C-alpha positions in Angstrom: 26.1 37.8 74.6 29.8 38.7 74.8 30.9 41.8 72.4 34.2 42.7 71.8 36.6 45.1 69.9 39.8 44.4 70.3 41.7 41.3 68.6 43.9 40.1 71.6 40.7 40.1 73.8 38.4 38.0 71.4 41.6 35.5 70.7 42.3 35.0 74.5 38.1 34.7 75.2 38.5 31.4 72.0 41.4 30.0 73.1 39.4 29.5 76.5 36.9 27.7 74.6 38.7 25.4 72.5 40.5 24.2 74.8 37.2 23.2 76.3 36.9 21.5 73.0 33.8 23.6 72.1 33.4 23.7 68.6 33.3 27.3 66.9 30.6 28.4 63.8 31.1 32.0 62.5 29.4 34.5 60.3 31.3 37.6 59.1 28.9 40.2 58.2 29.1 44.0 57.2 26.6 44.6 59.4 23.0 45.8 58.6 22.0 42.7 59.6 18.5 41.2 57.6 16.8 37.9 58.1 19.3 36.5 55.3 21.9 37.0 57.8 20.2 35.7 60.8 19.4 32.4 59.2 23.5 31.8 58.6 23.4 32.6 62.5 20.6 30.0 63.1 22.0 27.3 61.0 25.7 27.9 62.9 23.7 27.5 65.7 22.6 24.3 64.7 26.0 22.6 63.8 28.1 24.3 66.8 28.3 25.0 70.3 29.7 28.6 69.8 28.4 30.7 67.0 30.8 34.0 66.5 29.6 36.9 64.6 32.0 39.9 63.5 30.6 43.2 61.9 33.0 45.2 59.7 32.6 47.4 56.9 36.0 46.4 55.2 36.9 49.6 53.2 39.7 47.7 51.4 36.9 45.7 49.3 35.3 49.0 48.1 36.5 50.1 44.8 34.0 52.8 44.7 34.3 55.0 47.6 30.9 56.5 47.3 29.6 52.7 48.1 31.6 52.9 51.0 30.8 56.0 52.3 27.1 55.2 51.9 26.9 51.6 53.3 24.4 51.4 56.1 25.5 50.9 59.6 23.2 50.3 62.4 25.2 48.6 64.9 22.6 49.0 68.0 19.8 47.5 66.1 22.2 45.0 64.8 23.9 44.0 68.5 20.2 43.6 69.6 19.1 41.1 66.8 22.4 39.2 67.5 21.1 39.0 71.1 17.6 37.8 70.3 19.1 35.3 67.8 21.5 33.4 69.8 24.6 34.7 68.6 27.2 34.0 71.6 30.0 36.2 70.5 30.5 39.7 68.8 33.5 41.0 67.5 32.9 44.6 66.1 36.7 46.2 65.5 37.3 49.5 64.1 39.1 50.0 60.5 42.0 50.7 62.9 42.1 47.7 65.2 42.0 45.7 61.8 44.4 47.6 59.6 47.0 49.4 61.7 48.8 49.6 58.9 47.5 49.9 55.7 47.0 46.3 54.1 49.6 45.4 51.4 48.7 41.7 50.4 48.0 40.8 47.2 46.1 37.4 46.3 45.8 35.5 42.8 43.0 33.4 42.4 43.5 33.0 38.5 40.1 32.8 36.2 38.1 33.0 39.2 38.7 36.6 39.9 38.6 38.0 36.3 35.4 37.7 35.5 32.1 39.4 36.4 32.3 40.7 39.5 36.1 41.4 39.1 36.1 42.6 35.9 33.5 45.3 36.7 35.1 45.7 40.2 39.0 45.7 40.1 40.5 45.3 43.8 37.1 44.1 45.0 38.5 40.5 45.6 41.7 40.9 46.9 40.3 43.2 49.7 37.8 40.7 50.3 40.5 37.9 50.5 42.7 40.3 52.8 40.0 40.6 55.4 38.7 37.0 55.4 41.9 35.7 55.5 42.7 38.0 58.5 39.2 37.1 60.4 39.9 33.9 59.8 43.2 33.8 61.5 41.7 35.9 64.3 38.5 33.6 65.1 40.3 30.1 63.6 36.8 28.8 63.4 35.7 25.1 62.7 33.0 26.2 60.2 32.4 29.6 58.4 28.5 30.1 56.9 28.3 32.7 53.6 25.3 32.9 51.6 25.0 32.3 47.9 24.1 35.5 46.9 27.6 36.6 46.7 28.5 33.2 44.7 31.5 34.5 43.2 32.8 35.8 46.5 32.3 32.2 47.8 34.3 30.5 45.1 37.1 33.0 45.8 36.6 32.3 49.7 37.0 28.4 49.0 39.6 28.8 46.8 41.5 31.1 49.5 41.0 28.4 52.5 42.5 25.6 49.7 45.5 27.8 48.9 46.6 28.4 52.4 45.9 25.2 53.6 43.1 26.4 56.4 41.3 24.0 58.6 38.1 25.7 57.9 35.0 24.2 56.5 32.7 26.7 54.4 29.1 26.2 54.3 27.2 27.4 51.6 23.6 28.5 52.4 21.0 29.1 50.0 20.1 32.9 48.9 17.1 34.0 51.3 14.7 35.8 49.6 12.0 38.4 50.2 8.0 37.4 49.6 8.2 39.1 46.2 11.5 36.9 45.3 14.0 40.0 45.6 17.2 38.8 47.4 18.0 40.3 50.5 20.6 42.7 50.9 22.2 45.2 53.1 21.5 47.5 50.1 18.3 47.5 49.5 17.4 50.0 52.4 19.0 52.4 49.8 16.1 51.8 47.3 13.1 54.2 47.0 9.6 52.9 47.7 9.5 53.2 43.9 12.6 51.4 43.2 11.8 48.5 45.6 8.2 48.0 44.0 10.7 46.9 40.7 13.4 45.6 42.1 12.0 41.6 42.1 11.9 41.9 38.5 15.3 40.9 38.6 14.5 37.9 40.2 11.6 37.3 37.9 13.7 37.4 34.8 16.2 35.1 36.2 13.3 32.9 36.6 12.6 33.4 33.2 16.0 32.4 32.0 15.9 29.2 34.0 12.4 28.3 32.5 13.7 29.5 28.8 17.2 27.5 29.4 14.7 24.4 28.2 14.0 25.5 24.5 16.5 28.3 24.1 20.3 28.3 23.3 22.6 30.2 25.7 22.7 33.1 23.5 19.0 33.5 23.3 18.3 33.3 27.0 21.0 36.0 27.2 19.7 38.1 24.5 16.4 37.9 26.0 17.4 39.1 29.5 19.3 41.6 28.3 16.4 43.1 26.3 14.1 43.0 28.8 16.1 44.4 31.6 17.2 46.9 29.1 13.3 47.6 28.8 12.9 48.7 32.3 14.5 52.6 32.5 15.1 52.4 36.4 17.5 49.4 35.8 21.1 49.9 34.5 22.4 46.4 33.5 26.3 45.9 35.1 26.7 42.7 33.3 25.0 39.4 32.7 26.5 36.2 32.2 26.0 32.4 31.8 29.1 30.6 33.4 29.9 27.5 35.1 29.7 27.7 38.6 32.8 25.9 39.3 34.8 27.9 36.9 33.3 30.7 36.8 34.1 30.8 33.1 30.9 32.1 30.7 29.3 29.4 28.9 28.8 29.6 25.4 26.7 25.9 24.9 24.3 24.2 27.4 27.1 21.3 26.7 30.0 23.4 28.0 29.1 23.1 31.8 27.0 20.3 34.1 26.6 23.2 36.5 25.6 26.4 34.6 24.4 29.4 36.8 23.1 33.2 35.6 24.8 36.1 37.4 23.7 39.6 37.1 24.8 42.6 38.5 22.1 46.3 37.9 22.3 49.4 39.2 18.7 51.5 40.4 20.3 54.6 40.6 23.6 54.1 42.7 22.5 51.3 44.4 23.9 48.3 42.7 22.1 44.8 43.2 23.8 41.2 42.3 21.8 38.3 42.1 22.2 34.5 40.5 20.2 31.6 39.8 21.0 28.0 39.1 20.3 26.8 35.7 18.7 23.2 35.0 19.2 22.8 31.5 18.2 19.8 29.5 22.0 18.9 28.9 22.7 19.1 33.0 19.7 17.1 34.0 21.3 14.3 31.9 
């Protein structure tokens, strides 16, 4: 595996590969790699000649400095994992390399950015767009791979690609979960043993939403989830929403969407966990 820290160097290497007509699959990450990330590497490997991974903890997408400071960093471990999982090229730049000057771009994604994560983390998606667009300009991949756990982010990235007419295929990959259902996340390592034992309740309650949607209204499903989350003292609900997965706009009736999805963000002390699940309600099935 080749490792690059400088933008000019990786662009030169990738330009050579592109002249050889080799396809490039790209997996951008913030490190602290887990099985979910590695599944993206594996999928990219099956669909491309060359797999590029980036590790960069992007400061401009954190609206909470404490969250940025505590974000897990394990570069040496990550490098070994990537080597063992057939990654061809790793790009691991410094903040100064990515942002020699403070970035000041402002993007607009309309209604996609004003709900859920956008409402509770102001500026987050602008920071995501800044770094993803820059990485796309550096790597120029044929395909880029993202997990559905950050579903709203996926919609933002799809909008970014469309807005700037980027010649990149965005590949959506299913959420990878622990055997007990907890969605894999780099933040999971910050959970205490006690918190880790309780955290899978988020998945269980999302599953209950899907099952309950067959006989209950949107309002009833939301009310039940919120009540059950509130009954668990270790959880502090940031938000729970049922929205159309394409527009991300909240729905009040199952007839409002052919593809509803439940979205949740929950704190366990200072660790924020997010998850989502598609709802196959009666209307959506018809």
